[in-house]
TORBAMAR-969359 format. One record per atom (N, C-alpha, C): x negated, y, z; residue in one letter. Coordinates in steps of 0.02 Angstrom, whole numbers, padded with zeros to 5 digits, always signed. Atoms other than C-alpha are relative to their C-alpha. Layout:
N
XYZA/...
END
This chain:
80
-00041-00060+00000M/+00000+00000+00000M/-00044+00063+00000M/+00046-00057-00001T/-00148+00115+00031T/-00023+00018-00070T/+00022-00012+00069D/-00211+00094-00147D/+00056+00030-00042D/-00058-00026+00037Q/-00036+00126-00215Q/+00009+00074+00016Q/-00009-00069-00021C/-00023+00286-00114C/-00053+00045-00031C/+00054-00040+00030K/-00192+00349-00175K/+00013+00010-00075K/-00013-00004+00072M/-00146+00310-00356M/+00060+00045-00014M/-00059-00043+00010L/+00026+00390-00341L/-00017+00073+00012L/+00019-00069-00014N/-00049+00546-00263N/-00042+00029-00056N/+00041-00023+00056S/-00176+00559-00402S/+00045+00017-00060S/-00046-00012+00056K/-00038+00545-00533K/+00045+00060+00013K/-00043-00056-00017L/+00075+00666-00441L/-00037+00066-00005L/+00039-00062+00003R/-00061+00798-00421R/-00014+00020-00073R/+00011-00014+00071G/-00102+00784-00607G/+00062+00026-00034G/-00063-00023+00028H/+00080+00803-00653H/+00016+00071+00023H/-00014-00067-00027Y/+00101+00953-00538Y/-00047+00052-00030Y/+00047-00048+00027Y/-00056+01035-00605Y/+00017+00017-00072Y/-00016-00012+00071Y/-00003+01013-00786Y/+00066+00037-00008Y/-00067-00029+00008Y/+00181+01059-00765Y/+00017+00053+00053Y/-00014-00047-00054G/+00165+01174-00613G/-00006+00072-00020G/-00001-00070+00021V/+00208+01339-00693V/+00060+00034+00033V/-00054-00039-00031T/+00319+01477-00627T/+00067-00019-00031T/-00067+00017+00024G/+00503+01430-00640G/+00013-00074-00011G/-00008+00071+00013N/+00475+01243-00650N/+00002-00041+00065N/+00002+00036-00063F/+00482+01199-00465F/+00057-00051+00007F/-00058+00045-00005R/+00655+01121-00477R/-00013-00066-00036R/+00016+00060+00038S/+00595+00998-00609S/-00055-00040+00035S/+00053+00035-00037L/+00438+00957-00508L/+00029-00036+00060L/-00031+00031-00059N/+00544+00922-00355N/+00043-00060-00020N/-00040+00056+00024A/+00662+00811-00455A/-00046-00059-00018A/+00049+00052+00016F/+00510+00714-00519F/-00025-00033+00063F/+00023+00026-00064Y/+00445+00696-00341Y/+00052-00047+00032Y/-00053+00041-00029L/+00613+00629-00280L/+00008-00065-00038L/-00006+00061+00041Q/+00622+00505-00424Q/-00058-00048+00014Q/+00058+00041-00016V/+00446+00442-00389V/+00009-00032+00070V/-00012+00026-00068T/+00492+00423-00204T/+00051-00057-00002T/-00051+00053+00005R/+00648+00322-00247R/-00028-00063-00031R/+00028+00057+00035L/+00554+00211-00367L/-00052-00037+00041L/+00050+00033-00042W/+00412+00179-00245W/+00033-00041+00055W/-00037+00038-00050R/+00535+00127-00110R/+00030-00063-00030R/-00030+00058+00035K/+00623+00013-00234K/-00053-00053-00014K/+00054+00046+00015W/+00458-00065-00286W/-00024-00035+00063W/+00022+00031-00063L/+00405-00093-00105L/+00053-00048+00027L/-00053+00044-00023S/+00574-00171-00066S/-00001-00067-00037S/+00002+00062+00038R/+00548-00300-00203R/-00057-00046+00021R/+00058+00039-00020R/+00386-00360-00124R/+00016-00048+00057R/-00017+00043-00056S/+00474-00441+00023S/+00072-00024-00007S/-00069+00026+00001N/+00633-00537+00059N/+00050+00049+00030N/-00044-00049-00032R/+00701-00394+00163R/-00006+00067-00037R/+00000-00065+00032K/+00750-00227+00088K/-00029+00051+00049K/+00030-00053-00040L/+00647-00080+00152L/+00051+00055+00009L/-00051-00051-00013S/+00768+00040+00237S/-00030+00069-00013S/+00023-00069+00011W/+00760+00226+00201W/-00032+00028+00063W/+00028-00024-00063D/+00727+00260+00385D/-00073-00024+00008D/+00068+00028-00006R/+00575+00145+00386R/-00046+00031-00053R/+00039-00029+00054F/+00515+00211+00218F/-00019+00072+00015F/+00014-00070-00018N/+00530+00392+00275N/-00050+00006+00056N/+00049+00001-00055L/+00435+00352+00434L/-00070-00014-00028L/+00065+00016+00030L/+00295+00273+00332L/-00028+00057-00041L/+00024-00054+00043T/+00285+00417+00209T/-00013+00065+00038T/+00015-00059-00041R/+00284+00547+00347R/-00063-00008+00042R/+00056+00011-00045T/+00147+00466+00449T/-00061-00027-00036T/+00059+00035+00027S/+00032+00346+00357S/-00012+00012-00074S/+00007-00002+00073F/+00066+00359+00171F/+00036+00061-00028F/-00030-00064+00020V/+00101+00542+00133V/-00010+00011-00074V/+00004-00015+00072L/+00142+00583-00048L/-00009+00075-00010L/+00011-00070+00017A/+00086+00746-00127A/+00066+00034-00017A/-00062-00036+00013T/+00226+00874-00129T/-00010+00048-00058T/+00005-00045+00057P/+00266+00986-00278P/-00030+00067+00017P/+00033-00064-00010K/+00165+01144-00298K/-00006+00035-00067K/+00010-00039+00060I/+00158+01284-00425I/-00073+00022-00003I/+00071-00016+00008Y/-00020+01303-00490Y/-00013+00059-00046Y/+00011-00052+00051H/+00001+01426-00634H/+00057+00049+00000H/-00050-00053+00002S/+00090+01591-00631S/+00001+00031-00070S/-00006-00032+00065V/+00156+01661-00793V/-00006+00076+00007V/+00005-00072-00013Y/+00147+01833-00711Y/-00071+00021+00016Y/+00070-00018-00016A/-00040+01826-00676A/-00030+00040-00058A/+00033-00041+00052A/-00148+01951-00768A/-00046-00044-00041A/+00044+00038+00045N/-00237+01879-00919N/-00070+00030+00002N/+00069-00027-00001P/-00427+01895-00908P/-00024+00022-00068P/
END
């Protein structure tokens, strides 16, 4: 699970850096939520018991924190 978290964070940061422009935060957040849902679904398939949202949220808040959306590029910044 640690390797998955590192890989997901790498992919998320790359996505945020590429698409993180002013006015696109809503789409970045929707992408983050979709990745979160899919990761929980994937982890639930690995065992006979379904991973509850409470347990998943506890894990992602403490041990396996996913990168949150961030705006990296402002369209209002002065051009050099």
